[in-house]
C-alpha positions in Angstrom: 0.0 0.0 0.0 1.4 3.4 -1.0 2.1 6.2 1.6 -0.9 8.3 0.3 -3.3 5.3 0.4 -2.1 4.4 3.9 -2.7 8.0 5.0 -6.2 8.0 3.5 -7.1 4.7 5.3 -5.7 6.1 8.6 -7.7 9.3 8.2 -10.9 7.4 7.6 -10.5 5.1 10.6 -9.5 8.0 13.0 -12.2 10.4 11.9 -15.0 7.8 12.0 -14.1 6.8 15.4 -14.2 10.3 16.8 -10.7 10.0 18.2 -9.6 13.1 16.2 -12.3 15.4 17.8 -11.5 18.8 19.3 -11.6 18.9 23.1 -13.3 22.4 22.8 -16.7 23.2 21.3 -17.8 25.0 18.1 -19.4 27.5 20.6 -22.8 27.1 18.9 -24.3 26.3 22.3 -23.8 30.0 23.2 -26.4 31.0 20.5 -29.8 31.1 22.3 -32.6 31.6 19.8 -35.6 33.2 21.5 -38.7 31.0 21.8 -41.9 32.1 20.3 -44.9 30.4 21.9 -47.4 31.7 19.3 -45.5 31.4 16.0 -48.6 31.4 13.8 -46.9 28.9 11.4 -47.7 25.5 10.0 -44.5 23.3 10.2 -45.5 21.8 6.8 -45.3 25.3 5.3 -41.6 25.7 6.1 -39.7 25.8 2.8 -36.1 24.7 3.2 -35.2 25.1 -0.5 -32.0 27.2 -0.8 -30.1 28.7 -3.7 -26.5 27.5 -3.7 -23.8 27.5 -6.4 -26.3 28.1 -9.2 -28.6 25.3 -8.1 -31.7 25.1 -5.9 -31.0 22.5 -3.2 -33.8 20.9 -1.1 -32.4 22.1 2.2 -29.5 24.3 3.4 -27.3 21.2 4.1 -24.4 19.6 2.3 -22.2 16.5 2.9 -18.7 17.9 2.9 -15.7 16.1 1.5 -14.2 13.3 3.5 -12.5 10.6 1.7 -11.2 8.8 -1.5 -8.2 6.9 -2.7 -9.0 3.5 -1.1 -11.4 0.7 -1.9 -13.4 1.4 1.4 -13.4 5.1 0.5 -14.9 4.3 -2.9 -17.8 2.5 -1.3 -18.4 5.3 1.1 -18.4 7.9 -1.6 -20.9 6.0 -3.7 -23.3 5.5 -0.7 -23.2 9.1 0.4 -23.5 10.5 -3.1 -26.6 8.3 -3.6 -28.1 9.7 -0.4 -27.2 13.2 -1.4 -29.0 12.7 -4.7 -32.1 11.3 -2.9 -32.1 14.3 -0.6 -31.2 16.8 -3.3 -28.3 18.3 -1.4 -24.6 18.8 -2.5 -22.0 16.0 -1.9 -18.3 16.7 -1.6 -15.6 14.2 -2.5 -12.4 14.0 -0.4 -9.1 15.3 -1.6 -8.4 14.1 -5.1 -4.7 14.3 -4.7 -4.5 10.5 -4.4 -6.1 10.3 -7.9 -3.3 12.4 -9.4 -0.5 10.6 -7.7 -2.0 7.2 -8.3 -4.4 7.3 -11.3 -5.6 3.8 -10.6 -7.5 5.2 -7.6 -9.8 7.3 -9.8 -12.6 4.9 -9.5 -12.8 5.6 -5.8 -14.0 9.1 -6.6 -16.4 8.2 -9.3 -20.0 8.2 -8.2 -22.0 9.0 -11.3 -23.0 5.4 -11.8 -25.1 5.5 -8.6 -25.8 9.2 -8.4 -26.1 10.6 -12.0 -28.0 13.7 -10.9 -26.2 14.4 -7.6 -24.6 17.8 -7.1 -20.9 16.8 -6.7 -18.0 18.9 -5.7 -14.5 17.9 -6.7 -11.7 18.6 -4.1 -8.1 19.6 -4.3 -5.8 21.3 -1.8 -4.4 24.8 -2.6 -0.8 23.6 -2.5 -1.6 20.9 -5.1 -3.6 23.3 -7.3 -0.8 25.8 -7.3 1.5 23.1 -8.8 -1.1 22.0 -11.4 -2.0 23.5 -14.8 -5.7 24.4 -15.3 -6.2 21.9 -18.1 -5.0 19.1 -15.8 -7.4 20.3 -13.0 -10.2 20.4 -15.5 -9.4 16.9 -16.7 -9.6 15.5 -13.2 -12.8 17.3 -12.5 -14.4 16.0 -15.7 -13.2 12.5 -14.8 -15.4 12.5 -11.7 -18.2 14.5 -13.2 -17.8 17.4 -10.8 -20.3 20.3 -10.8 -18.0 22.5 -8.7 -14.5 22.7 -7.3 -13.8 22.7 -3.6 -10.4 24.3 -2.8 -9.3 23.2 0.6 -6.9 25.1 2.8 -5.1 23.1 5.5 -1.8 24.5 6.5 -2.2 23.5 10.2 -2.9 19.9 9.2 0.1 19.8 6.9 2.5 21.1 9.6 1.5 18.2 11.8 1.6 15.7 9.0 4.7 13.6 8.4 6.1 14.7 5.1 3.4 17.3 4.8 3.5 20.4 2.8 5.5 23.3 4.2 5.4 26.0 1.5 2.1 27.7 1.3 3.0 30.7 -0.9 1.0 31.8 -3.9 -2.4 30.5 -2.7 -4.5 33.6 -3.4 -2.9 34.0 -6.8 -3.8 30.4 -7.5 -7.4 31.0 -6.6 -7.5 34.1 -8.8 -6.1 32.1 -11.7 -8.7 29.4 -11.2 -11.5 31.9 -11.0 -10.4 33.2 -14.4 -9.7 29.9 -16.2 -12.3 27.5 -14.8 -16.0 27.9 -15.6 -17.2 25.7 -12.7 -18.3 27.3 -9.4 -15.5 27.6 -6.8 -15.9 26.9 -3.1 -12.9 27.6 -0.8 -12.9 25.9 2.6 -10.7 25.4 5.6 -10.4 22.0 7.1 -11.4 22.6 10.7 -9.3 25.7 11.8 -11.7 28.4 10.6 -11.4 31.4 8.3 -10.7 34.8 9.8 -12.9 37.7 8.6 -10.2 39.6 6.7 -9.2 36.4 4.8 -13.0 35.8 4.0 -13.1 39.3 2.5 -9.9 38.7 0.5 -11.3 35.4 -0.9 -14.6 37.1 -1.7 -12.7 39.7 -3.7 -11.3 37.0 -6.0 -14.9 36.2 -7.0 -15.2 32.7 -5.5 -18.8 31.5 -5.3 -18.8 30.1 -1.7 -16.6 30.1 1.4 -16.8 27.3 4.0 -15.3 28.7 7.2 -14.9 25.0 8.5 -14.2 26.1 12.1 -12.8 24.5 15.2 -15.2 22.3 17.2 -15.6 19.2 15.1 -12.8 17.0 13.8 -9.4 18.3 14.4 -7.2 17.2 11.5 -4.2 18.3 13.4 -5.2 15.8 16.1 -5.7 13.2 13.4 -2.2 13.7 12.2 -0.8 13.7 15.8 -2.2 10.2 16.2 -0.6 9.0 12.9 2.9 10.5 13.6 5.9 9.0 15.3 6.0 10.3 19.0 9.6 11.2 18.6 9.1 13.6 15.7 8.5 17.3 15.6 5.3 16.7 13.7 3.9 14.8 16.7 4.8 17.6 19.0 3.2 20.1 16.8 0.1 18.0 16.6 -0.2 17.6 20.4 0.4 21.3 21.0 -1.9 22.6 18.4 -4.7 19.9 18.8 -7.3 22.6 19.6 -6.0 25.3 17.3 -8.4 27.4 15.3 -11.3 29.8 15.2 -14.5 28.2 16.7 -17.2 27.7 14.0 -19.7 30.1 15.6 -17.2 32.9 15.8 -16.0 32.4 12.2 -19.5 32.4 10.8 -20.5 35.5 12.7 -17.4 37.4 11.8 -17.6 36.5 8.1 -21.3 37.4 7.9 -20.4 40.9 9.1 -18.3 41.4 6.0 -21.4 41.4 3.7 -19.8 38.9 1.4 -21.0 38.3 -2.2 -20.0 34.6 -1.8 -22.4 32.2 -0.2 -21.3 31.3 3.4 -21.0 27.7 4.5 -20.7 26.7 8.2 -19.1 23.4 9.0 -17.1 22.1 11.9 -18.9 20.7 14.9 -22.5 20.6 13.5 -24.1 17.7 15.3 -27.8 18.5 15.6 -30.5 20.4 13.6 -30.4 23.0 16.4 -26.6 23.5 15.7 -27.4 23.9 12.1 -30.2 26.4 12.8 -27.8 28.4 15.1 -25.2 28.6 12.4 -27.9 29.8 9.9 -29.0 32.4 12.4 -25.4 33.6 12.6 -25.3 34.2 8.9 -24.5 30.9 7.1 -26.5 30.1 3.9 -25.7 26.4 4.1 -24.5 24.1 6.8 -22.0 21.3 6.1 -21.6 18.0 7.9 -19.1 15.1 7.6 -18.1 13.0 10.6 -21.7 12.5 12.1 -22.8 11.1 8.6 -19.8 9.0 8.2 -20.2 7.6 11.6 -23.8 6.8 11.0 -23.0 5.1 7.8 -20.4 2.9 9.3 -22.6 2.0 12.3 -25.9 1.5 10.5 -25.3 1.7 6.8 -27.1 4.0 4.3 -30.5 4.0 6.3 -28.7 5.3 9.4 -26.8 8.0 7.4 -30.1 9.1 5.7 -31.9 9.2 9.0 -29.1 11.4 10.5 -29.5 13.9 7.7 -33.2 13.9 7.9 -32.9 14.5 11.5 -30.9 17.6 10.8 -33.6 18.8 8.4 -36.3 18.2 11.1 -34.3 20.2 13.6 -34.0 23.2 11.2 -37.8 23.0 10.6 -38.4 23.0 14.4 -36.1 25.9 14.9 -37.9 27.9 12.2 -41.3 27.2 13.7 -40.2 27.9 17.3 -38.8 31.3 16.2 -41.6 32.2 13.8 -39.2 32.1 10.9 -40.9 31.1 7.6 -37.6 30.0 5.9 -34.1 29.1 7.1 -32.7 32.5 5.8 -35.2 34.2 8.1 -33.4 32.7 11.1 -30.8 35.4 10.5 -33.4 37.9 11.7 -34.6 35.9 14.6 -34.1 37.3 18.1 -31.2 35.7 20.0 -29.0 36.1 23.0 -25.2 35.4 22.6 -23.6 34.3 25.9 -20.4 32.9 27.3 -17.2 32.5 25.3 -18.8 33.3 22.0 -19.9 36.7 23.3 -16.3 37.3 24.2 -15.0 36.4 20.8 -17.6 38.6 19.1 -16.7 41.5 21.5 -13.1 41.4 20.4 -12.9 41.2 16.6 -9.4 40.2 15.4 -7.1 43.0 14.8 -3.3 43.4 14.8 -1.6 44.7 17.9 -1.2 48.5 18.2 2.3 49.8 17.7 3.8 50.7 21.1 
């Protein structure tokens, strides 16, 4: 088994088990939506349909990229893509780097045979994209039938990964190039450490279509790499020290929404319930992304359990809409709320450089 295939298998096992979780929360529990005891709404009238990346999706949910590159990963991708098609929500493939390094793994990313109408996002890391020519990228996306490209940013994970990338220069220029040369929608996402508001604004200025803040509070990819690395190495030390590194999802969403971005805002990282999803929507997200909870449900109970997990999230969003008298998920942004605890502290101190003495 190659190094990259071994890494993909390790990632799948660790994330599905929950052993790579943050020890801190996404801070969504500090968003208290105010109960309306007389909402004057019929739950059946709540319309969850949402516009996203040029498509109308049935609910403000997406299955974010997780895996690929191994036989097990191929099966997971097909099962989840079929569920996404059934639910009419987007499905993200895991990083397709393995497909470029080992072309024989391409089949593990191909889901069109079971989900011909699914909204599929291809996925490459920014460092790999900087090294690839646009025609090569387009060829890979065409090979999997991608409807959009997800560009993932993961410098913290790479620094904790044995033989990971260390040179992160040229990222913004690469995104600008892809915006000019690719006709597909572009989504830029972090991988669990969050996106600060000034970076969100800079990304928005490139013309990307969506930004997934992917904040701290769910799976820590730094922690995942810490568990894979040799305890005697510097990477292991970095992984242990930075296990909980990042901007909590709730803070990242709230900060980004204050920037009045043209790009659609996605909240992922620590979304575990429909109420979590509703809280993220109330903070300004347009769509909520989930990964580990769906993967875990799939491994424990197969496709029916994964489908039930996602349907439960939808039911929670509907309940939150009714109980706040919000006719649509987007109306949750206007719903009365109280922000408490650590999240209130984050939002009271927007990030800024230190003052010159």
